[in-house]
Backbone as ProteinMPNN parsed JSONL, in Angstrom:
{"seq_chain_A": "XXXXXXXXXXXXXXXXXXXXXXXXXXXXXXXXXXXXXXXXXXXXXXXXXXXXXXXXXXXXXXXXXXXXXXXXXXXXXXXXXXXXXXXXXXXXXXXXXXXXXXXXXXXXXXXXXXXXXXXXXXXXXXXXXXXXXXXXXXXXXXXXXXXXXXXXXXXXXXXXXXXXXXXXXXXXXXXXXXXXXXXXXXXXXXXXXXXXXXXXXXXX", "coords_chain_A": {"N_chain_A": [[6.429, -14.251, -45.682], [4.327, -13.494, -47.301], [2.188, -13.771, -45.488], [2.785, -11.703, -43.698], [2.36, -9.441, -45.311], [-0.374, -9.67, -45.68], [-1.342, -9.304, -43.059], [-0.45, -6.679, -42.607], [-1.958, -5.354, -44.523], [-4.561, -5.749, -43.558], [-4.408, -4.358, -41.109], [-3.919, -1.715, -41.99], [-6.26, -1.278, -43.425], [-8.17, -1.37, -41.346], [-7.365, 0.863, -39.842], [-7.891, 2.909, -41.67], [-10.651, 2.612, -41.833], [-11.438, 3.285, -39.214], [-10.629, 5.952, -39.181], [-12.295, 7.07, -41.152], [-14.867, 6.566, -40.046], [-14.605, 7.994, -37.7], [-14.536, 10.575, -38.616], [-17.074, 11.024, -39.38], [-19.724, 12.786, -38.238], [-22.173, 11.95, -37.098], [-21.752, 9.209, -36.501], [-19.557, 9.452, -34.818], [-20.651, 10.941, -32.694], [-22.502, 9.098, -31.808], [-20.938, 6.899, -30.826], [-19.598, 8.291, -28.895], [-21.651, 8.999, -27.122], [-22.469, 6.486, -26.252], [-20.149, 5.621, -24.939], [-20.049, 7.514, -22.903], [-22.369, 6.867, -21.556], [-22.055, 4.286, -20.566], [-19.434, 3.761, -19.644], [-16.642, 5.149, -17.956], [-13.355, 6.391, -17.816], [-10.79, 6.759, -15.432], [-7.783, 7.541, -14.731], [-5.637, 6.473, -12.126], [-7.554, 6.19, -10.23], [-10.915, 6.767, -8.973], [-12.327, 9.699, -7.816], [-14.764, 10.295, -5.425], [-18.033, 10.768, -3.851], [-20.473, 9.367, -1.722], [-23.786, 9.292, -0.74], [-26.055, 7.664, 1.03], [-29.141, 5.923, 1.878], [-28.884, 3.639, 3.246], [-26.761, 0.966, 4.437], [-24.278, -1.629, 4.135], [-23.036, -4.705, 5.633], [-19.557, -4.743, 6.363], [-16.073, -5.382, 5.854], [-12.92, -4.253, 6.83], [-9.61, -2.755, 6.466], [-6.935, -1.216, 8.221], [-4.426, 0.513, 7.146], [-3.208, 2.904, 6.897], [-2.953, 4.442, 9.262], [-5.617, 4.805, 10.727], [-8.238, 6.849, 11.999], [-10.733, 6.469, 14.338], [-14.017, 7.097, 15.442], [-16.548, 6.443, 17.734], [-19.897, 6.25, 18.786], [-21.707, 5.046, 21.534], [-22.051, 1.877, 23.265], [-19.048, 0.522, 24.326], [-16.61, -2.003, 24.591], [-13.318, -2.581, 25.34], [-10.27, -4.315, 25.068], [-7.118, -3.823, 26.237], [-3.477, -3.818, 26.337], [-2.723, -2.819, 28.793], [-4.947, -3.065, 30.349], [-8.56, -3.22, 30.741], [-11.222, -1.499, 29.072], [-14.322, 0.016, 29.44], [-17.111, 1.689, 28.235], [-19.864, 3.969, 27.77], [-19.759, 6.265, 26.479], [-18.714, 8.619, 23.919], [-16.123, 7.276, 22.092], [-12.829, 7.609, 20.932], [-10.333, 6.39, 18.809], [-6.986, 6.621, 17.773], [-4.624, 6.524, 15.097], [-4.977, 3.862, 14.328], [-4.087, 0.643, 13.304], [-4.773, -2.259, 11.589], [-7.334, -4.739, 11.49], [-10.886, -4.794, 10.889], [-14.497, -4.741, 11.343], [-17.895, -4.102, 10.348], [-21.001, -5.03, 11.321], [-24.244, -4.769, 10.969], [-25.102, -2.886, 13.652], [-22.808, -3.282, 15.041], [-19.473, -2.81, 15.753], [-16.221, -4.007, 15.27], [-12.855, -4.057, 16.259], [-9.454, -4.879, 15.729], [-6.21, -4.669, 16.407], [-3.523, -2.302, 16.439], [-3.026, 0.752, 18.273], [-2.312, 4.305, 18.605], [-3.259, 6.247, 20.237], [-5.883, 6.96, 22.559], [-9.128, 8.222, 23.213], [-11.543, 9.844, 25.306], [-14.48, 11.876, 25.983], [-13.604, 13.497, 28.13], [-10.886, 13.106, 28.39], [-7.748, 12.44, 26.758], [-5.409, 10.011, 25.917], [-2.11, 9.129, 25.183], [-1.054, 6.154, 23.794], [0.706, 3.13, 23.065], [-0.125, 0.372, 21.943], [-1.745, -2.873, 21.698], [-5.144, -3.463, 20.646], [-8.342, -4.823, 21.199], [-11.54, -4.499, 20.371], [-15.073, -4.096, 20.833], [-18.057, -2.684, 19.778], [-21.356, -1.603, 20.318], [-22.851, 0.379, 18.383], [-24.278, 3.702, 18.009], [-23.567, 5.685, 16.365], [-20.948, 6.221, 13.988], [-17.697, 6.883, 12.734], [-14.92, 7.06, 10.484], [-11.596, 7.718, 9.427], [-9.547, 7.414, 6.616], [-10.114, 4.756, 5.986], [-9.982, 1.494, 4.475], [-11.413, -0.635, 2.104], [-11.951, -3.826, 0.539], [-14.09, -4.21, -1.191], [-17.329, -2.681, -1.644], [-20.735, -2.975, -1.319], [-23.841, -1.573, -1.733], [-27.281, -1.511, -1.07], [-29.926, 0.398, -1.798], [-31.164, 3.763, -1.833], [-29.888, 6.874, -3.081], [-27.33, 9.405, -3.509], [-24.721, 9.695, -5.809], [-21.69, 11.226, -6.306], [-19.381, 12.216, -8.656], [-16.664, 13.97, -9.543], [-17.949, 16.861, -10.981], [-20.426, 15.881, -11.344], [-23.499, 14.647, -10.294], [-25.284, 11.77, -9.554], [-28.399, 10.279, -9.147], [-29.34, 7.296, -7.567], [-31.034, 4.142, -7.362], [-31.399, 1.106, -5.875], [-28.863, -1.209, -6.421], [-25.452, -0.443, -5.763], [-22.082, -0.784, -6.594], [-18.869, -0.652, -5.298], [-15.52, -0.742, -5.904], [-12.584, -1.402, -4.135], [-12.701, 0.875, -2.269], [-11.431, 3.74, -0.535], [-11.091, 5.994, 2.138], [-13.043, 8.458, 3.896], [-15.517, 7.438, 6.153], [-18.898, 7.467, 7.27], [-21.451, 6.597, 9.539], [-24.722, 7.051, 10.464], [-24.28, 9.754, 11.184], [-24.146, 13.333, 11.382], [-26.73, 13.765, 10.362], [-26.924, 11.906, 8.332], [-27.46, 8.646, 7.001], [-25.597, 6.905, 5.789], [-22.431, 7.697, 4.621], [-19.805, 8.267, 2.384], [-16.633, 9.446, 1.433], [-14.076, 9.635, -0.825], [-11.709, 7.695, -2.639], [-11.836, 5.293, -5.332], [-11.266, 2.244, -7.192], [-13.092, 1.408, -9.054], [-16.515, 2.04, -9.895], [-19.754, 0.825, -10.001], [-23.058, 0.877, -11.213], [-25.316, -1.322, -11.532], [-28.067, -1.426, -12.333], [-28.39, 0.815, -13.897], [-26.559, 0.503, -15.848], [-24.139, 1.8, -15.637], [-20.676, 2.288, -15.492], [-17.867, 3.303, -13.861], [-14.537, 4.024, -13.987]], "CA_chain_A": [[6.39, -12.879, -46.214], [2.965, -13.27, -47.788], [1.34, -13.585, -44.319], [3.09, -10.375, -43.159], [1.682, -8.474, -46.166], [-1.808, -9.78, -45.412], [-1.565, -8.664, -41.761], [-0.267, -5.242, -42.789], [-3.109, -4.855, -45.285], [-5.698, -5.728, -42.653], [-4.207, -3.273, -40.14], [-4.104, -0.436, -42.7], [-7.693, -1.164, -43.73], [-8.857, -1.034, -40.103], [-7.027, 2.246, -39.491], [-8.638, 3.776, -42.584], [-12.057, 2.525, -41.464], [-11.6, 4.071, -37.99], [-10.489, 7.363, -39.54], [-13.505, 7.482, -41.871], [-15.975, 6.593, -39.101], [-14.381, 9.068, -36.735], [-14.79, 11.864, -39.258], [-18.517, 11.144, -39.566], [-20.213, 13.391, -37.0], [-23.246, 11.127, -36.533], [-21.142, 8.004, -35.924], [-18.709, 9.875, -33.705], [-21.516, 11.294, -31.571], [-23.128, 7.872, -31.302], [-19.995, 6.167, -29.986], [-19.3, 9.125, -27.742], [-22.748, 8.892, -26.156], [-22.413, 5.132, -25.684], [-19.044, 5.603, -23.986], [-20.426, 8.317, -21.752], [-23.475, 6.2, -20.852], [-21.731, 3.007, -19.94], [-18.108, 3.59, -19.065], [-15.776, 6.306, -17.837], [-12.042, 6.001, -17.331], [-10.212, 7.749, -14.534], [-6.471, 7.042, -14.336], [-5.265, 6.753, -10.758], [-8.678, 6.001, -9.326], [-12.068, 7.644, -9.096], [-12.645, 10.491, -6.641], [-16.22, 10.236, -5.353], [-18.725, 10.777, -2.567], [-21.705, 8.582, -1.743], [-24.716, 9.595, 0.341], [-27.079, 6.637, 0.847], [-30.075, 5.732, 2.987], [-28.674, 2.302, 3.795], [-25.381, 0.49, 4.315], [-24.168, -3.08, 4.246], [-21.922, -5.178, 6.444], [-18.284, -4.52, 5.669], [-14.807, -5.731, 6.496], [-11.96, -3.237, 6.399], [-8.249, -2.776, 6.984], [-6.349, 0.082, 8.526], [-3.004, 0.492, 6.805], [-2.701, 4.275, 6.846], [-3.228, 5.138, 10.511], [-7.03, 5.161, 10.728], [-8.831, 7.444, 13.193], [-12.105, 5.972, 14.471], [-14.833, 7.646, 16.522], [-17.75, 5.624, 17.838], [-20.855, 6.568, 19.847], [-22.422, 3.857, 21.977], [-21.411, 1.043, 24.277], [-17.812, -0.081, 23.83], [-15.731, -2.755, 25.488], [-12.013, -2.711, 24.686], [-9.207, -4.987, 25.804], [-5.806, -3.264, 25.94], [-2.387, -4.463, 27.062], [-2.639, -2.293, 30.158], [-6.19, -3.278, 31.074], [-9.802, -3.195, 29.978], [-11.948, -0.237, 29.033], [-15.738, -0.12, 29.121], [-17.71, 3.013, 28.273], [-21.02, 4.246, 26.92], [-19.525, 7.596, 25.944], [-18.04, 8.64, 22.619], [-14.738, 6.821, 22.172], [-12.019, 7.827, 19.728], [-9.01, 5.759, 18.766], [-6.184, 7.273, 16.751], [-3.485, 5.755, 14.604], [-5.303, 2.437, 14.319], [-3.621, -0.23, 12.222], [-5.261, -3.601, 11.83], [-8.53, -5.136, 10.743], [-12.126, -4.525, 11.596], [-15.716, -5.056, 10.609], [-19.174, -3.544, 10.77], [-22.127, -5.924, 11.045], [-25.374, -4.078, 11.568], [-24.627, -1.781, 14.493], [-21.68, -3.784, 15.843], [-18.144, -2.524, 15.225], [-15.145, -4.783, 15.881], [-11.505, -3.626, 15.904], [-8.388, -5.765, 16.197], [-4.951, -4.156, 15.864], [-2.722, -1.46, 17.317], [-3.397, 2.167, 18.267], [-1.314, 5.204, 19.175], [-3.909, 7.165, 21.174], [-7.281, 6.684, 22.825], [-9.722, 9.409, 23.802], [-12.919, 9.981, 25.766], [-14.785, 13.313, 25.995], [-12.915, 14.253, 29.174], [-9.447, 12.848, 28.428], [-7.096, 11.73, 25.656], [-4.162, 9.442, 26.418], [-1.247, 8.517, 24.184], [-0.683, 4.777, 24.114], [1.257, 2.356, 21.958], [-0.411, -0.993, 22.336], [-2.769, -3.582, 20.927], [-6.525, -3.259, 21.072], [-9.435, -5.639, 20.68], [-12.696, -3.754, 20.846], [-16.382, -4.368, 20.256], [-18.968, -1.591, 20.108], [-22.728, -1.565, 19.813], [-22.804, 1.823, 18.158], [-25.376, 4.494, 17.449], [-22.935, 6.49, 15.33], [-19.59, 5.735, 13.723], [-16.972, 7.532, 11.644], [-13.528, 6.619, 10.362], [-10.795, 8.425, 8.434], [-8.523, 6.576, 5.964], [-10.521, 3.356, 5.966], [-9.803, 0.81, 3.198], [-12.205, -1.848, 1.909], [-11.736, -4.519, -0.731], [-15.235, -3.808, -1.997], [-18.485, -2.21, -0.903], [-21.992, -3.101, -2.063], [-24.931, -0.939, -0.998], [-28.613, -1.606, -1.655], [-30.742, 1.478, -1.27], [-31.247, 4.931, -2.716], [-28.983, 7.925, -2.651], [-26.66, 10.249, -4.493], [-23.315, 9.437, -6.096], [-21.063, 12.384, -6.936], [-18.044, 12.015, -9.229], [-16.341, 15.254, -10.16], [-19.047, 17.818, -10.869], [-21.651, 15.199, -11.756], [-24.202, 13.916, -9.246], [-26.246, 10.82, -10.096], [-29.29, 9.647, -8.172], [-29.472, 5.876, -7.848], [-31.95, 3.346, -6.546], [-31.052, -0.291, -6.121], [-27.531, -1.641, -6.003], [-24.253, 0.236, -6.234], [-20.902, -1.566, -6.246], [-17.66, 0.179, -5.277], [-14.346, -1.607, -5.784], [-11.416, -0.856, -3.442], [-12.86, 2.239, -1.777], [-10.618, 4.193, 0.591], [-11.439, 7.373, 2.454], [-13.738, 8.748, 5.142], [-16.809, 6.766, 6.233], [-19.753, 7.881, 8.377], [-22.73, 5.909, 9.696], [-25.585, 7.758, 11.42], [-23.604, 10.971, 11.632], [-24.455, 14.569, 10.655], [-28.0, 13.64, 9.673], [-26.82, 10.956, 7.23], [-27.424, 7.229, 7.366], [-24.317, 6.36, 5.343], [-21.731, 8.649, 3.763], [-18.404, 7.941, 2.089], [-15.939, 10.373, 0.538], [-12.715, 9.151, -1.021], [-11.347, 7.232, -3.973], [-12.094, 3.876, -5.605], [-10.745, 1.831, -8.494], [-14.223, 1.286, -9.98], [-17.864, 2.174, -9.345], [-20.732, 0.264, -10.932], [-24.472, 0.897, -10.875], [-25.806, -2.333, -12.495], [-29.389, -1.132, -12.857], [-28.318, 1.889, -14.893], [-25.528, 0.186, -16.833], [-23.049, 2.762, -15.512], [-19.412, 1.813, -14.96], [-16.909, 4.391, -13.767], [-13.241, 3.548, -13.533]], "C_chain_A": [[4.987, -12.525, -46.668], [2.028, -12.98, -46.611], [1.551, -12.201, -43.719], [2.383, -9.29, -43.96], [0.177, -8.476, -45.907], [-2.149, -9.061, -44.096], [-1.459, -7.149, -41.888], [-1.455, -4.636, -43.524], [-4.343, -4.742, -44.392], [-5.598, -4.571, -41.665], [-4.454, -1.92, -40.784], [-5.572, -0.207, -43.009], [-8.484, -0.761, -42.488], [-8.604, 0.406, -39.687], [-7.791, 3.23, -40.366], [-10.114, 3.796, -42.213], [-12.345, 3.361, -40.219], [-11.544, 5.565, -38.296], [-11.746, 7.878, -40.227], [-14.689, 7.583, -40.917], [-15.83, 7.737, -38.108], [-14.675, 10.435, -37.315], [-16.275, 12.083, -39.502], [-19.129, 11.604, -38.245], [-21.274, 12.534, -36.329], [-22.68, 9.909, -35.833], [-20.317, 8.358, -34.697], [-19.538, 10.217, -32.48], [-22.158, 10.066, -30.946], [-22.186, 7.128, -30.359], [-19.624, 6.966, -28.755], [-20.375, 9.014, -26.686], [-22.779, 7.525, -25.501], [-21.317, 5.055, -24.632], [-19.404, 6.36, -22.722], [-21.48, 7.611, -20.911], [-23.004, 5.014, -20.026], [-20.377, 2.948, -19.251], [-17.33, 4.895, -19.076], [-14.423, 5.799, -17.352], [-11.486, 7.129, -16.483], [-8.883, 7.221, -14.028], [-6.154, 7.428, -12.892], [-6.401, 6.633, -9.769], [-9.743, 7.062, -9.499], [-12.28, 8.381, -7.775], [-14.167, 10.625, -6.569], [-16.725, 10.535, -3.946], [-20.048, 10.052, -2.749], [-22.527, 8.927, -0.52], [-25.921, 8.678, 0.161], [-27.952, 6.492, 2.087], [-29.951, 4.351, 3.619], [-27.194, 1.969, 3.699], [-25.38, -1.01, 4.53], [-23.066, -3.439, 5.22], [-20.634, -5.014, 5.662], [-17.116, -4.969, 6.531], [-13.75, -4.794, 5.962], [-10.582, -3.475, 7.0], [-7.81, -1.347, 7.261], [-4.857, 0.014, 8.285], [-2.367, 1.877, 6.911], [-3.048, 5.07, 8.103], [-4.658, 5.674, 10.528], [-7.414, 5.799, 12.065], [-10.305, 7.061, 13.229], [-12.78, 6.657, 15.652], [-16.146, 6.891, 16.543], [-18.589, 6.082, 19.025], [-21.573, 5.286, 20.239], [-21.663, 3.118, 23.055], [-20.204, 0.339, 23.683], [-17.092, -0.821, 24.944], [-14.433, -2.995, 24.728], [-11.022, -3.383, 25.621], [-7.867, -4.438, 25.318], [-4.738, -4.039, 26.703], [-2.387, -4.07, 28.53], [-3.925, -2.479, 30.95], [-7.396, -3.216, 30.155], [-10.486, -1.842, 30.101], [-13.384, -0.503, 28.644], [-16.385, 1.252, 29.273], [-18.962, 3.063, 27.409], [-20.941, 5.657, 26.347], [-18.854, 7.49, 24.571], [-16.567, 8.296, 22.809], [-14.043, 7.078, 20.848], [-10.712, 7.073, 19.865], [-8.267, 6.323, 17.568], [-5.018, 6.379, 16.349], [-3.737, 4.263, 14.584], [-4.727, 1.767, 13.082], [-4.087, -1.643, 12.541], [-6.457, -3.916, 10.968], [-9.766, -4.831, 11.576], [-13.318, -4.876, 10.74], [-16.884, -4.289, 11.198], [-20.245, -4.534, 10.348], [-23.344, -5.333, 11.742], [-24.904, -2.87, 12.34], [-23.492, -2.231, 15.426], [-20.366, -3.528, 15.097], [-17.117, -3.337, 15.994], [-13.811, -4.268, 15.355], [-10.492, -4.593, 16.492], [-7.075, -5.283, 15.582], [-4.17, -3.376, 16.898], [-3.19, -0.015, 17.185], [-2.27, 2.994, 18.885], [-1.911, 6.146, 20.215], [-5.365, 6.753, 21.35], [-7.879, 7.877, 23.553], [-11.174, 9.227, 24.191], [-13.221, 11.474, 25.822], [-13.953, 14.117, 26.993], [-11.394, 14.063, 29.172], [-8.98, 12.128, 27.167], [-5.722, 11.276, 26.126], [-3.393, 8.814, 25.266], [-0.841, 7.129, 24.628], [-0.084, 4.146, 22.858], [1.046, 0.888, 22.294], [-1.488, -1.605, 21.457], [-4.15, -3.28, 21.49], [-7.422, -4.293, 20.409], [-10.703, -5.039, 21.254], [-13.954, -4.185, 20.119], [-17.335, -3.278, 20.723], [-20.342, -1.863, 19.517], [-23.018, -0.083, 19.611], [-24.139, 2.406, 17.69], [-24.862, 5.405, 16.345], [-21.48, 6.088, 15.199], [-18.966, 6.548, 12.602], [-15.523, 7.061, 11.655], [-12.851, 7.378, 9.226], [-9.706, 7.485, 7.932], [-8.848, 5.086, 5.99], [-10.342, 2.768, 4.561], [-10.639, -0.467, 3.172], [-11.811, -2.508, 0.603], [-12.861, -4.19, -1.688], [-16.377, -3.411, -1.079], [-19.703, -2.319, -1.804], [-23.106, -2.536, -1.193], [-26.229, -1.127, -1.774], [-29.478, -0.534, -1.01], [-30.903, 2.57, -2.303], [-30.309, 5.996, -2.185], [-28.399, 8.688, -3.806], [-25.19, 9.854, -4.596], [-22.766, 10.657, -6.82], [-19.656, 12.023, -7.376], [-17.702, 13.287, -9.987], [-17.457, 16.246, -9.903], [-20.395, 17.199, -11.211], [-22.235, 14.398, -10.595], [-25.291, 13.063, -9.887], [-27.09, 10.243, -8.972], [-29.466, 8.182, -8.547], [-30.492, 5.251, -6.918], [-31.704, 1.885, -6.881], [-29.665, -0.586, -5.599], [-26.448, -0.75, -6.579], [-23.047, -0.54, -5.707], [-19.669, -0.664, -6.349], [-16.468, -0.73, -4.991], [-13.178, -0.839, -5.176], [-11.607, 0.585, -2.998], [-11.928, 2.527, -0.599], [-10.954, 5.647, 0.864], [-12.118, 7.492, 3.791], [-15.151, 8.166, 5.102], [-17.585, 7.299, 7.438], [-21.041, 7.054, 8.357], [-23.504, 6.623, 10.796], [-24.873, 8.955, 12.049], [-24.043, 12.142, 10.761], [-25.729, 14.462, 9.821], [-28.0, 12.687, 8.495], [-26.815, 9.542, 7.756], [-26.068, 6.641, 7.015], [-23.68, 7.323, 4.353], [-20.281, 8.213, 3.613], [-17.848, 9.009, 1.16], [-14.5, 9.901, 0.406], [-12.446, 8.792, -2.462], [-11.647, 5.746, -4.101], [-11.514, 3.532, -6.964], [-11.856, 1.706, -9.523], [-15.531, 1.425, -9.231], [-18.846, 1.693, -10.402], [-22.137, 0.408, -10.366], [-25.155, -0.041, -11.873], [-27.151, -1.965, -13.116], [-29.414, -0.061, -13.916], [-27.299, 1.605, -15.979], [-24.346, 1.125, -16.775], [-21.836, 2.109, -14.877], [-18.429, 2.974, -14.998], [-15.597, 3.826, -13.239], [-12.546, 2.688, -14.557]], "O_chain_A": [[4.512, -11.41, -46.455], [1.186, -12.085, -46.685], [0.588, -11.578, -43.272], [1.865, -8.332, -43.387], [-0.466, -7.426, -45.912], [-3.119, -8.307, -44.028], [-2.284, -6.419, -41.339], [-1.907, -3.541, -43.192], [-5.081, -3.759, -44.463], [-6.586, -3.883, -41.41], [-5.122, -1.066, -40.2], [-6.078, 0.907, -42.876], [-9.368, 0.092, -42.564], [-9.518, 1.094, -39.231], [-8.279, 4.254, -39.886], [-10.762, 4.841, -42.264], [-13.356, 4.059, -40.154], [-12.314, 6.349, -37.742], [-12.216, 8.977, -39.933], [-15.436, 8.561, -40.957], [-16.814, 8.369, -37.725], [-15.028, 11.358, -36.581], [-16.696, 13.201, -39.798], [-19.059, 10.889, -37.246], [-21.273, 12.404, -35.104], [-23.069, 9.598, -34.708], [-20.363, 7.67, -33.677], [-19.189, 9.839, -31.361], [-22.338, 9.989, -29.731], [-22.564, 6.768, -29.244], [-19.364, 6.399, -27.693], [-20.076, 8.943, -25.494], [-23.084, 7.416, -24.314], [-21.523, 4.492, -23.557], [-19.109, 5.917, -21.612], [-21.485, 7.741, -19.687], [-23.497, 4.772, -18.924], [-20.198, 2.139, -18.341], [-17.347, 5.644, -20.053], [-14.366, 4.865, -16.551], [-11.687, 8.307, -16.781], [-8.841, 6.528, -13.011], [-6.375, 8.569, -12.485], [-6.231, 6.94, -8.589], [-9.507, 8.115, -10.092], [-12.399, 7.747, -6.726], [-14.796, 11.026, -7.548], [-15.958, 10.555, -2.983], [-20.664, 10.122, -3.813], [-22.034, 8.865, 0.606], [-26.722, 8.88, -0.751], [-27.567, 6.88, 3.19], [-30.792, 3.941, 4.419], [-26.456, 2.62, 2.959], [-26.343, -1.586, 5.035], [-22.255, -2.592, 5.594], [-20.624, -5.132, 4.437], [-17.17, -4.938, 7.761], [-13.687, -4.561, 4.755], [-10.411, -4.282, 7.913], [-8.259, -0.401, 6.613], [-4.108, -0.486, 9.125], [-1.146, 2.006, 7.002], [-3.399, 6.246, 8.014], [-4.874, 6.874, 10.359], [-6.978, 5.352, 13.126], [-11.039, 7.298, 12.27], [-12.194, 6.782, 16.728], [-16.787, 6.714, 15.507], [-18.073, 6.278, 20.125], [-22.0, 4.523, 19.373], [-20.751, 3.66, 23.679], [-20.311, -0.353, 22.67], [-16.98, -0.341, 26.072], [-14.436, -3.538, 23.623], [-10.945, -3.063, 26.808], [-7.521, -4.567, 24.144], [-5.049, -4.819, 27.602], [-2.088, -4.885, 29.402], [-3.987, -2.088, 32.115], [-7.256, -3.166, 28.933], [-10.343, -1.14, 31.101], [-13.649, -1.165, 27.641], [-16.234, 1.904, 30.305], [-19.106, 2.305, 26.449], [-21.915, 6.179, 25.804], [-18.48, 6.403, 24.13], [-15.859, 8.939, 23.584], [-14.589, 6.802, 19.78], [-10.064, 7.114, 20.911], [-8.835, 6.485, 16.487], [-4.502, 5.595, 17.144], [-2.815, 3.476, 14.799], [-4.864, 2.263, 11.964], [-3.829, -2.161, 13.627], [-6.58, -3.418, 9.849], [-9.698, -4.638, 12.79], [-13.185, -5.254, 9.576], [-16.877, -3.886, 12.361], [-20.385, -4.843, 9.165], [-23.456, -5.393, 12.966], [-24.366, -1.928, 11.758], [-23.258, -1.622, 16.47], [-20.18, -3.973, 13.964], [-17.133, -3.36, 17.224], [-13.649, -4.067, 14.151], [-10.652, -5.068, 17.617], [-6.844, -5.462, 14.386], [-4.147, -3.728, 18.077], [-3.684, 0.398, 16.136], [-1.401, 2.473, 19.584], [-1.182, 6.771, 20.984], [-6.001, 6.262, 20.418], [-7.229, 8.479, 24.407], [-11.938, 8.55, 23.504], [-12.295, 12.278, 25.718], [-13.63, 15.279, 26.742], [-10.686, 14.782, 29.877], [-9.705, 11.32, 26.587], [-4.957, 12.071, 26.673], [-3.953, 8.059, 24.472], [-0.333, 6.956, 25.736], [-0.346, 4.585, 21.739], [1.926, 0.238, 22.86], [-2.062, -0.944, 20.592], [-4.301, -2.895, 22.65], [-7.282, -4.598, 19.225], [-10.923, -5.061, 22.466], [-13.917, -4.585, 18.956], [-17.414, -2.98, 21.915], [-20.471, -2.295, 18.372], [-23.386, 0.621, 20.551], [-24.979, 1.738, 17.086], [-25.63, 5.846, 15.489], [-20.85, 5.668, 16.17], [-19.638, 6.868, 11.621], [-14.975, 6.712, 12.701], [-13.463, 7.645, 8.192], [-9.024, 6.837, 8.726], [-7.943, 4.252, 6.012], [-10.531, 3.471, 3.568], [-10.583, -1.278, 4.097], [-11.385, -1.835, -0.335], [-12.62, -3.921, -2.865], [-16.394, -3.754, 0.103], [-19.7, -1.81, -2.926], [-23.293, -2.965, -0.055], [-26.271, -0.926, -2.988], [-29.726, -0.569, 0.195], [-30.79, 2.326, -3.504], [-29.977, 6.021, -1.0], [-28.896, 8.633, -4.931], [-24.506, 9.699, -3.584], [-23.318, 11.077, -7.837], [-18.837, 11.58, -6.571], [-18.372, 13.639, -10.958], [-17.868, 16.455, -8.761], [-21.391, 17.908, -11.352], [-21.549, 13.575, -9.989], [-26.112, 13.558, -10.659], [-26.561, 9.774, -7.965], [-29.712, 7.862, -9.71], [-30.774, 5.763, -5.835], [-31.793, 1.481, -8.04], [-29.335, -0.248, -4.463], [-26.514, -0.348, -7.741], [-22.994, -0.906, -4.533], [-19.458, 0.001, -7.362], [-16.419, -1.402, -3.961], [-12.826, 0.244, -5.644], [-10.775, 1.439, -3.306], [-11.673, 1.652, 0.229], [-11.088, 6.444, -0.064], [-11.825, 6.737, 4.717], [-15.889, 8.374, 4.139], [-17.007, 7.553, 8.494], [-21.64, 6.839, 7.304], [-23.014, 6.781, 11.914], [-24.869, 9.137, 13.266], [-24.284, 11.983, 9.565], [-25.805, 14.999, 8.716], [-28.964, 12.65, 7.73], [-26.25, 9.257, 8.812], [-25.451, 5.959, 7.834], [-24.304, 7.718, 3.368], [-19.621, 7.84, 4.583], [-18.514, 9.427, 0.213], [-13.787, 9.779, 1.402], [-12.884, 9.477, -3.387], [-11.704, 5.026, -3.104], [-11.294, 4.414, -7.794], [-11.619, 1.873, -10.719], [-15.655, 0.991, -8.085], [-18.777, 2.106, -11.559], [-22.385, 0.105, -9.199], [-25.537, 0.399, -12.957], [-27.351, -2.174, -14.313], [-30.327, -0.01, -14.74], [-27.179, 2.375, -16.932], [-23.613, 1.248, -17.756], [-21.949, 1.451, -13.842], [-18.191, 3.558, -16.055], [-15.559, 3.221, -12.168], [-11.438, 2.212, -14.313]]}, "name": "protein", "num_of_chains": 1, "seq": "XXXXXXXXXXXXXXXXXXXXXXXXXXXXXXXXXXXXXXXXXXXXXXXXXXXXXXXXXXXXXXXXXXXXXXXXXXXXXXXXXXXXXXXXXXXXXXXXXXXXXXXXXXXXXXXXXXXXXXXXXXXXXXXXXXXXXXXXXXXXXXXXXXXXXXXXXXXXXXXXXXXXXXXXXXXXXXXXXXXXXXXXXXXXXXXXXXXXXXXXXXXX"}
């Protein structure tokens, strides 16, 4: 019983201390600025866009019917035969795994449609493809994490932050572009957390 009274006294004292500090405008502003500087919370994930002058190798999964468009030389092995082209190739409804290493894109999974500039054909089969690309875009891509070293702009909500150095994005999902629309690397989607170590910024 004595221990319970001691615990209750400590809890009440802490609550009173928080109330007093919170009512002090100087202290409140200080903690508010620290929170704003170093950490932001965003229930349900962070909506963001990233425009960078560099990108890193990445491994991804397609769980939500990914649409991929790739410019360059592509060789694809399908159930019904092989496909080799140097034209823009689009695959729709992709489910599976893939990777980007430098300018090489690899896909391994299933697709529902494949398209070239002159024709689009509905298919339901497996695909194993490798592309040496000059441009690449994907819709609904999911990564476990993404680390970029370079400079660029990060936009979260109505706030745009310029960064230089490293940016870490945990569990990003959304639309990715490499060497498209005048951009080296662009991502727009959601993530569970975004960190800019050099600035001490953590969002999520």
